[in-house]
mmCIF file of the C-alpha atoms, coordinates in Angstrom:
data_MODEL
# 
_entry.id   MODEL 
# 
loop_
_atom_site.group_PDB 
_atom_site.id 
_atom_site.type_symbol 
_atom_site.label_atom_id 
_atom_site.label_alt_id 
_atom_site.label_comp_id 
_atom_site.label_asym_id 
_atom_site.label_entity_id 
_atom_site.label_seq_id 
_atom_site.pdbx_PDB_ins_code 
_atom_site.Cartn_x 
_atom_site.Cartn_y 
_atom_site.Cartn_z 
_atom_site.occupancy 
_atom_site.B_iso_or_equiv 
_atom_site.pdbx_formal_charge 
_atom_site.auth_seq_id 
_atom_site.auth_comp_id 
_atom_site.auth_asym_id 
_atom_site.auth_atom_id 
_atom_site.pdbx_PDB_model_num 
ATOM 1   C CA . UNK A 1 1   ? -6.704  15.187  -5.794  1.00 0.00 ? 1   UNK A CA 1 
ATOM 2   C CA . UNK A 1 2   ? -5.854  12.609  -3.329  1.00 0.00 ? 2   UNK A CA 1 
ATOM 3   C CA . UNK A 1 3   ? -7.985  9.776   -4.348  1.00 0.00 ? 3   UNK A CA 1 
ATOM 4   C CA . UNK A 1 4   ? -5.361  7.055   -4.896  1.00 0.00 ? 4   UNK A CA 1 
ATOM 5   C CA . UNK A 1 5   ? -5.041  3.593   -2.434  1.00 0.00 ? 5   UNK A CA 1 
ATOM 6   C CA . UNK A 1 6   ? -1.344  2.322   -1.886  1.00 0.00 ? 6   UNK A CA 1 
ATOM 7   C CA . UNK A 1 7   ? -1.133  -0.783  -0.151  1.00 0.00 ? 7   UNK A CA 1 
ATOM 8   C CA . UNK A 1 8   ? 2.013   -2.107  1.182   1.00 0.00 ? 8   UNK A CA 1 
ATOM 9   C CA . UNK A 1 9   ? 2.678   -5.636  0.809   1.00 0.00 ? 9   UNK A CA 1 
ATOM 10  C CA . UNK A 1 10  ? 0.000   -5.300  -1.948  1.00 0.00 ? 10  UNK A CA 1 
ATOM 11  C CA . UNK A 1 11  ? 0.720   -8.808  -3.406  1.00 0.00 ? 11  UNK A CA 1 
ATOM 12  C CA . UNK A 1 12  ? 1.577   -11.157 -0.230  1.00 0.00 ? 12  UNK A CA 1 
ATOM 13  C CA . UNK A 1 13  ? -0.744  -12.878 1.497   1.00 0.00 ? 13  UNK A CA 1 
ATOM 14  C CA . UNK A 1 14  ? -2.846  -10.489 3.268   1.00 0.00 ? 14  UNK A CA 1 
ATOM 15  C CA . UNK A 1 15  ? -2.484  -7.729  1.178   1.00 0.00 ? 15  UNK A CA 1 
ATOM 16  C CA . UNK A 1 16  ? -3.763  -9.428  -2.214  1.00 0.00 ? 16  UNK A CA 1 
ATOM 17  C CA . UNK A 1 17  ? -6.738  -10.418 -0.728  1.00 0.00 ? 17  UNK A CA 1 
ATOM 18  C CA . UNK A 1 18  ? -7.104  -6.583  0.573   1.00 0.00 ? 18  UNK A CA 1 
ATOM 19  C CA . UNK A 1 19  ? -6.223  -5.041  -3.026  1.00 0.00 ? 19  UNK A CA 1 
ATOM 20  C CA . UNK A 1 20  ? -8.421  -7.731  -4.772  1.00 0.00 ? 20  UNK A CA 1 
ATOM 21  C CA . UNK A 1 21  ? -11.835 -6.090  -2.314  1.00 0.00 ? 21  UNK A CA 1 
ATOM 22  C CA . UNK A 1 22  ? -10.640 -2.530  -2.803  1.00 0.00 ? 22  UNK A CA 1 
ATOM 23  C CA . UNK A 1 23  ? -10.242 -3.520  -6.657  1.00 0.00 ? 23  UNK A CA 1 
ATOM 24  C CA . UNK A 1 24  ? -13.673 -4.270  -7.250  1.00 0.00 ? 24  UNK A CA 1 
ATOM 25  C CA . UNK A 1 25  ? -15.231 -1.449  -5.490  1.00 0.00 ? 25  UNK A CA 1 
ATOM 26  C CA . UNK A 1 26  ? -12.226 1.375   -6.668  1.00 0.00 ? 26  UNK A CA 1 
ATOM 27  C CA . UNK A 1 27  ? -10.860 -0.016  -9.783  1.00 0.00 ? 27  UNK A CA 1 
ATOM 28  C CA . UNK A 1 28  ? -7.997  1.690   -11.406 1.00 0.00 ? 28  UNK A CA 1 
ATOM 29  C CA . UNK A 1 29  ? -7.127  3.372   -7.687  1.00 0.00 ? 29  UNK A CA 1 
ATOM 30  C CA . UNK A 1 30  ? -6.054  0.577   -5.858  1.00 0.00 ? 30  UNK A CA 1 
ATOM 31  C CA . UNK A 1 31  ? -2.281  -0.107  -6.136  1.00 0.00 ? 31  UNK A CA 1 
ATOM 32  C CA . UNK A 1 32  ? -0.090  -3.033  -4.931  1.00 0.00 ? 32  UNK A CA 1 
ATOM 33  C CA . UNK A 1 33  ? 3.097   -2.095  -3.781  1.00 0.00 ? 33  UNK A CA 1 
ATOM 34  C CA . UNK A 1 34  ? 6.125   -3.919  -2.684  1.00 0.00 ? 34  UNK A CA 1 
ATOM 35  C CA . UNK A 1 35  ? 10.248  -3.748  -3.551  1.00 0.00 ? 35  UNK A CA 1 
ATOM 36  C CA . UNK A 1 36  ? 9.549   -6.509  -6.605  1.00 0.00 ? 36  UNK A CA 1 
ATOM 37  C CA . UNK A 1 37  ? 7.933   -4.300  -9.797  1.00 0.00 ? 37  UNK A CA 1 
ATOM 38  C CA . UNK A 1 38  ? 7.684   -7.439  -11.641 1.00 0.00 ? 38  UNK A CA 1 
ATOM 39  C CA . UNK A 1 39  ? 5.154   -9.021  -9.076  1.00 0.00 ? 39  UNK A CA 1 
ATOM 40  C CA . UNK A 1 40  ? 3.220   -6.159  -8.644  1.00 0.00 ? 40  UNK A CA 1 
ATOM 41  C CA . UNK A 1 41  ? 2.915   -6.468  -12.562 1.00 0.00 ? 41  UNK A CA 1 
ATOM 42  C CA . UNK A 1 42  ? 2.151   -9.822  -12.291 1.00 0.00 ? 42  UNK A CA 1 
ATOM 43  C CA . UNK A 1 43  ? -0.462  -9.651  -9.605  1.00 0.00 ? 43  UNK A CA 1 
ATOM 44  C CA . UNK A 1 44  ? -2.128  -6.292  -11.622 1.00 0.00 ? 44  UNK A CA 1 
ATOM 45  C CA . UNK A 1 45  ? -2.409  -8.772  -14.774 1.00 0.00 ? 45  UNK A CA 1 
ATOM 46  C CA . UNK A 1 46  ? -4.248  -11.202 -12.517 1.00 0.00 ? 46  UNK A CA 1 
ATOM 47  C CA . UNK A 1 47  ? -6.762  -8.736  -11.606 1.00 0.00 ? 47  UNK A CA 1 
ATOM 48  C CA . UNK A 1 48  ? -7.594  -7.455  -14.983 1.00 0.00 ? 48  UNK A CA 1 
ATOM 49  C CA . UNK A 1 49  ? -6.101  -4.153  -14.251 1.00 0.00 ? 49  UNK A CA 1 
ATOM 50  C CA . UNK A 1 50  ? -8.322  -3.491  -11.635 1.00 0.00 ? 50  UNK A CA 1 
ATOM 51  C CA . UNK A 1 51  ? -5.171  -2.969  -9.283  1.00 0.00 ? 51  UNK A CA 1 
ATOM 52  C CA . UNK A 1 52  ? -2.646  -1.441  -10.524 1.00 0.00 ? 52  UNK A CA 1 
ATOM 53  C CA . UNK A 1 53  ? 1.667   -2.062  -9.921  1.00 0.00 ? 53  UNK A CA 1 
ATOM 54  C CA . UNK A 1 54  ? 3.574   0.768   -8.249  1.00 0.00 ? 54  UNK A CA 1 
ATOM 55  C CA . UNK A 1 55  ? 7.259   -0.058  -6.694  1.00 0.00 ? 55  UNK A CA 1 
ATOM 56  C CA . UNK A 1 56  ? 7.813   0.501   -3.144  1.00 0.00 ? 56  UNK A CA 1 
ATOM 57  C CA . UNK A 1 57  ? 10.881  0.193   -1.108  1.00 0.00 ? 57  UNK A CA 1 
ATOM 58  C CA . UNK A 1 58  ? 10.460  1.496   2.345   1.00 0.00 ? 58  UNK A CA 1 
ATOM 59  C CA . UNK A 1 59  ? 13.981  1.176   2.784   1.00 0.00 ? 59  UNK A CA 1 
ATOM 60  C CA . UNK A 1 60  ? 14.941  3.917   -0.028  1.00 0.00 ? 60  UNK A CA 1 
ATOM 61  C CA . UNK A 1 61  ? 13.431  7.432   -0.097  1.00 0.00 ? 61  UNK A CA 1 
ATOM 62  C CA . UNK A 1 62  ? 10.477  8.239   -1.563  1.00 0.00 ? 62  UNK A CA 1 
ATOM 63  C CA . UNK A 1 63  ? 9.920   10.772  -3.974  1.00 0.00 ? 63  UNK A CA 1 
ATOM 64  C CA . UNK A 1 64  ? 7.440   13.680  -2.701  1.00 0.00 ? 64  UNK A CA 1 
ATOM 65  C CA . UNK A 1 65  ? 5.722   13.890  -6.133  1.00 0.00 ? 65  UNK A CA 1 
ATOM 66  C CA . UNK A 1 66  ? 5.198   10.287  -5.268  1.00 0.00 ? 66  UNK A CA 1 
ATOM 67  C CA . UNK A 1 67  ? 2.426   11.073  -3.279  1.00 0.00 ? 67  UNK A CA 1 
ATOM 68  C CA . UNK A 1 68  ? 0.865   14.102  -4.050  1.00 0.00 ? 68  UNK A CA 1 
ATOM 69  C CA . UNK A 1 69  ? -2.583  11.786  -5.309  1.00 0.00 ? 69  UNK A CA 1 
ATOM 70  C CA . UNK A 1 70  ? -2.668  9.341   -2.480  1.00 0.00 ? 70  UNK A CA 1 
ATOM 71  C CA . UNK A 1 71  ? -5.524  9.309   0.166   1.00 0.00 ? 71  UNK A CA 1 
ATOM 72  C CA . UNK A 1 72  ? -4.446  5.789   2.213   1.00 0.00 ? 72  UNK A CA 1 
ATOM 73  C CA . UNK A 1 73  ? -1.919  4.230   2.837   1.00 0.00 ? 73  UNK A CA 1 
ATOM 74  C CA . UNK A 1 74  ? -2.544  0.599   4.226   1.00 0.00 ? 74  UNK A CA 1 
ATOM 75  C CA . UNK A 1 75  ? 0.382   -1.402  5.413   1.00 0.00 ? 75  UNK A CA 1 
ATOM 76  C CA . UNK A 1 76  ? 0.259   -5.493  5.209   1.00 0.00 ? 76  UNK A CA 1 
ATOM 77  C CA . UNK A 1 77  ? 3.534   -6.227  6.070   1.00 0.00 ? 77  UNK A CA 1 
ATOM 78  C CA . UNK A 1 78  ? 5.052   -9.638  7.994   1.00 0.00 ? 78  UNK A CA 1 
ATOM 79  C CA . UNK A 1 79  ? 7.485   -8.190  10.091  1.00 0.00 ? 79  UNK A CA 1 
ATOM 80  C CA . UNK A 1 80  ? 5.499   -4.692  11.961  1.00 0.00 ? 80  UNK A CA 1 
ATOM 81  C CA . UNK A 1 81  ? 5.917   -5.899  15.349  1.00 0.00 ? 81  UNK A CA 1 
ATOM 82  C CA . UNK A 1 82  ? 4.647   -3.547  17.993  1.00 0.00 ? 82  UNK A CA 1 
ATOM 83  C CA . UNK A 1 83  ? 5.113   -0.134  15.641  1.00 0.00 ? 83  UNK A CA 1 
ATOM 84  C CA . UNK A 1 84  ? 6.554   1.255   12.109  1.00 0.00 ? 84  UNK A CA 1 
ATOM 85  C CA . UNK A 1 85  ? 10.109  2.806   11.896  1.00 0.00 ? 85  UNK A CA 1 
ATOM 86  C CA . UNK A 1 86  ? 9.867   6.141   11.572  1.00 0.00 ? 86  UNK A CA 1 
ATOM 87  C CA . UNK A 1 87  ? 10.549  6.521   8.124   1.00 0.00 ? 87  UNK A CA 1 
ATOM 88  C CA . UNK A 1 88  ? 7.392   4.650   7.591   1.00 0.00 ? 88  UNK A CA 1 
ATOM 89  C CA . UNK A 1 89  ? 5.332   6.807   10.106  1.00 0.00 ? 89  UNK A CA 1 
ATOM 90  C CA . UNK A 1 90  ? 6.708   9.778   8.095   1.00 0.00 ? 90  UNK A CA 1 
ATOM 91  C CA . UNK A 1 91  ? 5.472   8.453   4.737   1.00 0.00 ? 91  UNK A CA 1 
ATOM 92  C CA . UNK A 1 92  ? 1.802   8.723   6.313   1.00 0.00 ? 92  UNK A CA 1 
ATOM 93  C CA . UNK A 1 93  ? 2.105   11.572  7.419   1.00 0.00 ? 93  UNK A CA 1 
ATOM 94  C CA . UNK A 1 94  ? 3.883   13.827  4.390   1.00 0.00 ? 94  UNK A CA 1 
ATOM 95  C CA . UNK A 1 95  ? 0.409   12.746  2.715   1.00 0.00 ? 95  UNK A CA 1 
ATOM 96  C CA . UNK A 1 96  ? -1.236  13.945  5.335   1.00 0.00 ? 96  UNK A CA 1 
ATOM 97  C CA . UNK A 1 97  ? -4.076  11.263  5.780   1.00 0.00 ? 97  UNK A CA 1 
ATOM 98  C CA . UNK A 1 98  ? -3.771  8.463   8.463   1.00 0.00 ? 98  UNK A CA 1 
ATOM 99  C CA . UNK A 1 99  ? -2.722  4.288   7.985   1.00 0.00 ? 99  UNK A CA 1 
ATOM 100 C CA . UNK A 1 100 ? -4.264  1.299   8.560   1.00 0.00 ? 100 UNK A CA 1 
ATOM 101 C CA . UNK A 1 101 ? -1.818  -1.991  9.487   1.00 0.00 ? 101 UNK A CA 1 
ATOM 102 C CA . UNK A 1 102 ? -2.508  -5.185  8.840   1.00 0.00 ? 102 UNK A CA 1 
ATOM 103 C CA . UNK A 1 103 ? 0.100   -7.779  10.584  1.00 0.00 ? 103 UNK A CA 1 
ATOM 104 C CA . UNK A 1 104 ? -0.053  -10.798 12.557  1.00 0.00 ? 104 UNK A CA 1 
ATOM 105 C CA . UNK A 1 105 ? -4.101  -11.036 12.404  1.00 0.00 ? 105 UNK A CA 1 
ATOM 106 C CA . UNK A 1 106 ? -4.168  -7.639  14.498  1.00 0.00 ? 106 UNK A CA 1 
ATOM 107 C CA . UNK A 1 107 ? -5.415  -4.575  12.543  1.00 0.00 ? 107 UNK A CA 1 
ATOM 108 C CA . UNK A 1 108 ? -4.449  -1.083  14.287  1.00 0.00 ? 108 UNK A CA 1 
ATOM 109 C CA . UNK A 1 109 ? -5.596  2.386   12.291  1.00 0.00 ? 109 UNK A CA 1 
ATOM 110 C CA . UNK A 1 110 ? -4.093  5.977   12.620  1.00 0.00 ? 110 UNK A CA 1 
ATOM 111 C CA . UNK A 1 111 ? -5.491  9.135   11.474  1.00 0.00 ? 111 UNK A CA 1 
# 
């Protein structure tokens, strides 16, 4: 069953606010992701475990088994610009769900 919410950039400024809100509503199903597992773990402790840590580097291959339970990906990256590189779009396409991109005050939702 797809039940996890993954926030890419989840321990950053905007991502952490989104994670905290979602973590209150869906404790244990929200994952703050980024390149640093240490920072994700520290953030998880700050939320009392409502938000869980996950290491994710979108420049590295992602194993398919990692995404079997993902329902939604929220992208909170400073450098999104006008769109996501193909490998990031493929990530969202693989899990069969849309993505929500949050960057520079803009929100774009794909389904």
